[in-house]
C-alpha positions, 0 to 999 in steps of 0.5 A, spaced: 894 114 176 894 115 184 887 112 184 889 106 180 895 105 184 891 105 190 886 100 188 892 095 185 896 096 192 902 099 188 906 104 192 908 110 187 915 109 188 915 102 186 911 103 179 914 099 173 913 100 166 908 094 166 903 098 171 903 104 167 902 100 161 896 097 164 893 104 167 894 106 159 890 100 157 885 102 162 884 109 159 883 106 152 878 101 155 873 106 159 873 110 152 877 116 153 879 120 147 886 119 144 888 126 145 886 126 152 890 119 153 896 123 150 895 129 155 894 124 161 900 120 159 904 126 158 902 129 165 905 122 168 911 122 164 912 129 167 911 127 174 916 121 174 921 126 171 920 131 177 920 125 182 927 123 179 929 131 179 927 131 187 931 124 188 925 120 190 927 115 184 933 113 180 930 110 174 924 113 170 919 107 169 915 112 164 921 113 160 918 107 155 911 108 156 908 110 149 902 114 148 896 113 143 897 114 135 894 121 134 893 123 127 894 130 125 888 134 123 890 139 117 887 146 117 883 148 111 886 153 108 885 158 103 890 158 096 895 163 095 890 165 089 884 166 093 888 170 098 891 174 092 885 176 089 880 177 095 883 181 100 880 188 101 884 193 103 892 193 104 891 192 112 887 186 111 892 184 105 898 185 110 894 181 116 893 175 111 900 175 108 903 175 115 898 170 118 900 166 112 907 166 112 909 166 119 904 161 121 902 166 127 896 165 132 891 170 131 892 172 138 900 173 136 898 177 130 893 182 134 899 183 139 904 184 134 908 191 136 912 195 131 918 194 136 918 187 134 919 187 127 926 186 124 925 187 117 932 187 115 934 181 119 928 178 116 924 176 122 919 178 127 919 177 135 912 174 137 910 173 144 906 166 144 902 162 150 905 163 157 908 170 155 914 166 151 917 169 146 920 166 139 923 169 133 919 167 127 922 168 119 918 173 115 917 172 108 919 178 103 912 178 101 909 179 108 914 185 109 912 188 103 905 188 104 906 191 111 910 196 108 905 198 103 900 198 109 904 203 113 903 208 108 895 208 110 897 206 117 901 213 118 894 217 116 890 214 122 890 217 128 892 212 133 890 213 140 895 213 146 898 207 148 896 203 141 902 207 138 906 201 138 901 196 135 902 194 128 895 193 126 890 198 128 883 199 127 882 204 121 876 208 125 878 207 132 885 207 132 886 202 137 889 195 136 884 190 133 881 184 137 881 177 135 874 177 133 875 182 128 880 178 125 876 172 125 870 175 122 874 178 116 877 172 115 871 168 115 868 174 110 874 173 105 873 166 105 866 166 104 867 171 098 873 166 095 
């Protein structure tokens, strides 16, 4: 944006909506992917919000700036029947049900702690990207699968410092890695 404004001879504090629209059109013209365009324009909007908060500007020229339309790409998922019939082992059933019902990232699942489970209230506490915590509803079915898994988990010799992790390796007694979960899901998906 700064390069564009310099070439156009426009001071950043004098920018108007039409300048930003020309800049956005230029991104499209040079073939930048719509998602990247959206990310760039989002950064520009944040920049102008900062300028207003820091009292450099009174009005936000980017307020009405529209980004490109981006279609949502839906992930391919297993059906409930495929998950029900193909899961091997109670831990894996609990993992799949928790991912499925809570919509967790795999990284959030592997770092899930026993102290984050609030089954009576029907939610779990999840630490997501940037260490941001959020409360996520959990289905009665997922709770049931986890409780059944706990019968097996109680027989595992869990290593020191891993006692609070919900999902642990049967053999190593440590928390699972993202790669292990991806491998398990890939295997089950192929079987399904």
